[in-house]
C-alpha positions as CSV (number, residue, x, y, z in Angstrom):
1,M,-26.6,63.4,31.9
2,K,-29.2,61.0,30.6
3,K,-27.2,60.7,27.0
4,D,-24.0,59.7,29.4
5,K,-25.8,57.2,31.1
6,G,-27.3,55.6,27.9
7,L,-23.9,55.6,26.5
8,A,-22.4,53.9,29.4
9,L,-25.4,51.2,29.1
10,I,-24.6,50.4,25.8
11,V,-20.7,50.2,26.0
12,V,-21.7,47.7,29.3
13,L,-24.0,45.7,27.2
14,W,-21.5,45.8,24.2
15,V,-18.8,44.6,26.6
16,I,-20.8,41.9,28.0
17,S,-21.7,40.5,24.8
18,L,-18.0,40.5,23.9
19,L,-17.2,38.4,26.9
20,I,-19.8,36.2,26.0
21,I,-18.7,35.3,22.4
22,M,-15.0,35.1,23.8
23,S,-16.2,32.7,26.4
24,S,-18.1,30.7,24.2
25,S,-15.2,30.6,21.7
26,F,-12.8,29.6,24.3
27,S,-15.3,27.0,25.7
28,L,-15.5,25.4,22.2
29,T,-11.7,25.5,21.7
30,I,-11.5,23.7,25.1
31,Q,-13.9,21.1,23.7
32,R,-12.2,20.7,20.4
33,E,-8.7,20.3,22.1
34,S,-10.4,17.9,24.4
35,A,-11.7,15.9,22.2
36,I,-8.2,15.5,20.1
37,I,-6.3,14.4,23.0
38,S,-8.9,12.1,24.1
39,G,-8.8,10.9,20.2
40,L,-4.7,10.7,20.6
41,K,-5.3,8.8,23.7
42,E,-7.4,6.3,22.3
43,R,-5.2,5.9,19.4
44,A,-1.8,5.1,21.4
45,E,-3.7,2.7,23.4
46,A,-5.2,1.1,20.9
47,S,-1.9,1.0,19.1
48,A,0.0,-0.2,22.1
49,I,-2.7,-3.4,22.6
50,A,-2.5,-4.4,19.0
51,E,1.3,-4.5,19.3
52,A,0.6,-6.8,22.3
53,G,-1.5,-8.9,20.0
54,I,1.3,-9.4,17.6
55,Y,3.8,-10.7,20.1
56,Y,0.9,-12.8,21.8
57,A,0.3,-14.3,18.1
58,I,3.9,-14.9,17.9
59,A,4.2,-16.7,20.9
60,K,1.0,-19.2,20.0
61,L,2.9,-20.0,17.0
62,L,5.9,-20.8,18.7
63,Q,3.9,-23.5,21.0
64,N,5.2,-26.3,21.0
65,D,1.9,-27.8,22.6
66,K,0.2,-28.7,19.2
67,E,-3.2,-28.4,21.4
68,Q,-2.1,-24.6,22.5
69,Q,-0.5,-23.8,19.1
70,W,-2.3,-21.4,16.9
71,N,-2.6,-22.3,13.0
72,A,-1.9,-20.0,10.3
73,F,-4.7,-21.1,7.6
74,D,-5.4,-17.3,7.3
75,S,-7.1,-18.0,11.0
76,L,-8.7,-15.4,12.8
77,Y,-8.8,-15.4,16.7
78,E,-10.3,-13.1,19.1
79,I,-8.7,-12.5,22.6
80,N,-9.5,-10.3,25.6
81,F,-6.4,-8.1,26.8
82,V,-6.5,-5.5,29.6
83,G,-10.4,-5.5,29.2
84,K,-10.4,-5.0,25.2
85,K,-10.9,-7.2,22.5
86,V,-8.3,-8.0,20.1
87,R,-8.8,-10.1,16.8
88,I,-5.6,-11.3,15.1
89,K,-5.3,-12.8,11.7
90,I,-2.7,-15.3,10.9
91,A,-1.6,-16.6,7.4
92,D,1.2,-18.4,6.1
93,E,2.6,-16.7,3.3
94,S,2.3,-19.6,1.2
95,G,-1.2,-18.9,0.8
96,K,-0.2,-15.8,-1.2
97,I,0.9,-15.5,-4.9
98,A,4.3,-15.6,-5.2
99,I,5.2,-12.7,-7.4
100,N,8.8,-13.9,-8.1
101,F,7.3,-17.2,-9.6
102,V,4.0,-16.8,-10.5
103,D,3.4,-17.1,-14.5
104,K,1.6,-14.8,-16.9
105,E,-1.5,-16.8,-16.5
106,Q,-2.1,-16.4,-12.8
107,L,-1.1,-12.8,-13.2
108,L,-3.7,-12.3,-15.9
109,S,-6.3,-13.8,-13.3
110,L,-5.3,-11.7,-10.3
111,F,-5.6,-8.6,-12.5
112,G,-8.8,-9.8,-13.7
113,S,-10.3,-10.6,-9.9
114,I,-9.9,-6.9,-9.4
115,N,-11.6,-5.7,-12.7
116,V,-8.5,-4.3,-14.4
117,E,-9.3,-3.7,-18.2
118,E,-7.8,-6.5,-20.0
119,S,-5.0,-4.7,-22.5
120,L,-3.8,-3.2,-19.2
121,A,-3.7,-6.7,-17.4
122,E,-1.8,-8.2,-20.3
123,S,0.6,-5.0,-20.0
124,L,1.3,-5.1,-16.5
125,S,1.6,-8.8,-16.5
126,D,4.2,-8.9,-19.2
127,A,5.7,-5.9,-17.4
128,I,6.5,-7.6,-14.1
129,L,7.5,-10.7,-15.7
130,D,10.4,-8.2,-17.7
131,W,11.1,-6.7,-14.3
132,R,12.1,-10.0,-12.8
133,D,14.0,-12.0,-15.5
134,N,17.3,-11.6,-15.8
135,D,17.8,-10.4,-19.9
136,D,16.7,-6.8,-21.3
137,T,14.4,-8.7,-24.0
138,Q,11.0,-6.9,-24.0
139,S,8.1,-9.3,-23.5
140,D,4.8,-8.9,-25.9
141,H,3.3,-6.3,-24.1
142,G,5.9,-5.6,-21.7
143,A,8.5,-2.8,-21.0
144,E,12.4,-3.1,-20.8
145,K,15.3,0.0,-20.3
146,Q,13.8,1.7,-23.4
147,Q,10.2,1.9,-22.5
148,Y,11.1,3.1,-18.8
149,E,13.5,5.9,-20.6
150,E,10.8,6.8,-23.3
151,A,8.2,7.2,-20.1
152,G,11.1,9.7,-18.7
153,L,11.4,7.4,-15.7
154,K,15.0,7.6,-14.1
155,Y,15.0,4.0,-13.1
156,E,14.9,0.6,-15.3
157,P,13.8,-2.9,-14.7
158,R,16.0,-4.8,-11.8
159,N,16.3,-7.7,-14.1
160,A,16.1,-9.8,-10.7
161,A,13.7,-10.8,-8.2
162,F,11.4,-8.4,-6.5
163,S,12.9,-7.6,-3.3
164,N,9.8,-6.6,-1.4
165,I,6.1,-6.1,-2.6
166,E,6.6,-2.1,-2.3
167,E,8.8,-2.5,-5.6
168,M,5.7,-3.5,-7.6
169,Q,5.0,0.2,-7.5
170,M,7.8,0.9,-9.8
171,V,6.9,-1.3,-12.6
172,L,5.6,0.5,-15.5
173,G,1.9,0.8,-15.9
174,M,1.3,0.2,-12.2
175,T,-1.2,2.4,-10.7
176,A,-1.8,3.7,-6.8
177,R,-5.1,2.1,-6.9
178,I,-4.4,-1.3,-8.1
179,Y,-1.5,-1.8,-6.0
180,R,-3.6,-1.0,-3.3
181,Q,-6.1,-3.9,-4.4
182,I,-3.3,-6.4,-5.0
183,E,-0.6,-5.5,-1.9
184,N,-2.4,-8.1,0.2
185,L,-2.7,-10.7,-2.4
186,V,1.1,-11.2,-3.5
187,S,4.2,-12.1,-1.4
188,V,7.8,-12.3,-2.1
189,Y,8.3,-14.8,0.7
190,A,6.1,-17.4,-0.9
191,Q,8.6,-19.9,-2.9
192,N,6.0,-21.8,-5.2
193,S,4.4,-20.8,-8.4
194,K,1.3,-22.7,-7.0
195,V,-0.6,-21.4,-4.2
196,N,-1.1,-22.9,-0.9
197,S,-4.8,-23.1,-0.9
198,T,-5.4,-24.0,3.0
199,A,-3.6,-21.1,3.7
200,A,-4.9,-18.7,1.3
201,S,-7.4,-15.7,1.9
202,R,-11.0,-15.6,-0.1
203,E,-9.3,-12.7,-2.0
204,V,-6.6,-15.1,-3.1
205,L,-8.5,-18.1,-3.8
206,L,-11.1,-16.2,-6.3
207,T,-7.9,-15.8,-8.2
208,L,-7.4,-19.2,-8.9
209,P,-8.4,-20.9,-12.5
210,D,-12.3,-21.7,-12.4
211,T,-13.2,-20.8,-9.3
212,E,-16.7,-19.1,-8.3
213,K,-17.6,-17.3,-4.9
214,E,-19.8,-20.1,-3.9
215,M,-17.2,-22.7,-3.7
216,V,-14.8,-20.7,-2.3
217,D,-17.0,-19.5,0.5
218,E,-17.8,-23.6,1.1
219,Y,-14.4,-24.3,1.0
220,I,-13.5,-21.2,3.8
221,Q,-16.7,-22.7,6.0
222,Q,-15.1,-26.1,6.0
223,R,-11.7,-25.0,6.7
224,V,-12.9,-23.1,9.4
225,D,-15.0,-25.8,10.9
226,N,-12.0,-28.4,10.3
227,E,-9.8,-25.9,12.7
228,R,-12.4,-25.5,15.2
229,N,-12.4,-29.2,15.3
230,S,-9.1,-29.7,15.7
231,E,-9.5,-31.9,12.3
232,K,-6.9,-31.8,9.4
233,V,-7.2,-28.9,6.8
234,S,-7.1,-30.0,3.2
235,Q,-7.0,-28.3,-0.1
236,P,-10.2,-28.0,-2.1
237,D,-10.8,-30.8,-4.8
238,W,-11.1,-28.0,-7.2
239,Y,-7.5,-26.6,-7.0
240,Q,-4.4,-29.1,-6.6
241,G,-2.0,-26.2,-5.3
242,S,0.8,-26.0,-3.2
243,S,1.0,-28.4,-0.2
244,T,4.3,-26.8,1.3
245,K,3.7,-24.5,4.2
246,S,6.7,-21.8,4.8
247,D,8.2,-20.5,8.1
248,T,7.2,-17.3,7.1
249,F,3.8,-15.6,8.4
250,M,1.7,-12.4,8.4
251,I,0.1,-11.4,11.5
252,I,-2.8,-8.8,11.5
253,A,-3.5,-7.5,14.9
254,E,-6.4,-5.0,15.5
255,A,-7.2,-3.6,18.9
256,M,-10.8,-2.1,19.8
257,I,-11.3,0.7,22.2
258,D,-14.9,1.1,21.6
259,E,-16.8,0.6,18.1
260,N,-15.4,3.6,16.6
261,S,-12.0,3.3,17.6
262,T,-9.8,0.2,16.4
263,Q,-6.5,0.1,15.3
264,Q,-4.4,-2.2,13.2
265,I,-0.8,-3.4,12.9
266,M,0.5,-5.8,10.8
267,A,4.0,-7.8,10.7
268,V,5.5,-10.2,8.7
269,I,7.7,-12.6,11.1
270,R,9.9,-15.6,10.0
271,K,10.6,-18.9,12.4
272,G,14.0,-19.7,13.2
273,S,16.9,-18.4,15.4
274,S,17.6,-14.6,14.4
275,K,20.8,-12.2,15.0
276,V,19.8,-11.5,18.4
277,N,19.3,-14.9,19.4
278,M,15.4,-14.9,19.4
279,P,13.4,-18.2,17.8
280,Y,11.9,-15.6,15.0
281,T,12.8,-12.8,13.0
282,I,10.6,-9.5,12.1
283,L,10.9,-9.1,8.4
284,K,8.3,-6.2,8.3
285,W,6.1,-3.9,10.8
286,S,3.5,-1.2,9.3
287,K,1.1,0.7,11.9
288,D,-2.2,2.0,10.4
289,Y,-2.4,-1.2,8.0
290,Q,-5.1,-0.6,5.6
291,L,-6.8,-4.0,5.8
292,P,-10.8,-3.8,6.1
293,S,-11.4,-4.1,10.0
294,L,-11.6,-7.3,11.7
295,F,-14.5,-6.7,13.6
296,L,-16.9,-6.2,10.6
297,S,-19.9,-8.1,11.3
298,E,-19.5,-10.4,8.2
299,N,-15.9,-11.7,9.9
300,D,-17.8,-12.9,12.8
301,E,-18.9,-16.2,11.5
302,W,-14.9,-17.1,10.8
303,V,-13.5,-16.7,14.1
304,I,-11.7,-19.9,15.4
305,N,-12.1,-19.7,18.8
């Protein structure tokens, strides 16, 4: 009888232990799922707010009132929307390197600015020129149809202008790492071999001939100060680039739900009547844009408003 009671007690204790383990496991699962759901909710909320930021920026760009109109000198603005902070960067595409017009010297400078090894920079530069020219004559270090075939690729150079930036990934020798570093610096919408420095980012300015970080930072500070004071933004005295603005703009909006939860959306828009009778056309739209956060403390000093 005593043995039976002892066995029963052991069984009861075992069942209780099992129930405790199951309960703890269930509780942990609920916590994990709640965290996932909360994260998805915050992500969706941030995405919706960032999208609203894009359309708000478009409205400010299209303002007829010059005092209310936003600039596009790689300008950084901050607004509050439904109680959340949104930072918005606007840049005229003329401030980027025009990949369909740029010369080899500027391409070499571009690759040099991201520390691409010299021989690879040479071959990439020539391969880009070979891709966009209208003949099959190979440049000194470039690549035409034969070189793509020898590399086992099932395509050949377009022998025409790049239709989009993503197409650059197909250029012989281009790596994913290099492409990620230059995709924000080049444009198929810019139409001048010279960069419009008034709208160029710090990274683009550093690719220009004979530039140093100190002079670039000094110019950016001057440019921001002029914007804040509603004064004319001029080109730096150390670079005479293009003064022609475009009607195409890159807008990046980043919404912050909290310090650990932000979301970026990037759009490229062109001013002018669209097929659907809107005063602009959206040329590109990208969620989860990979630009470093606009909310980094180092960006605080560049906010215009």
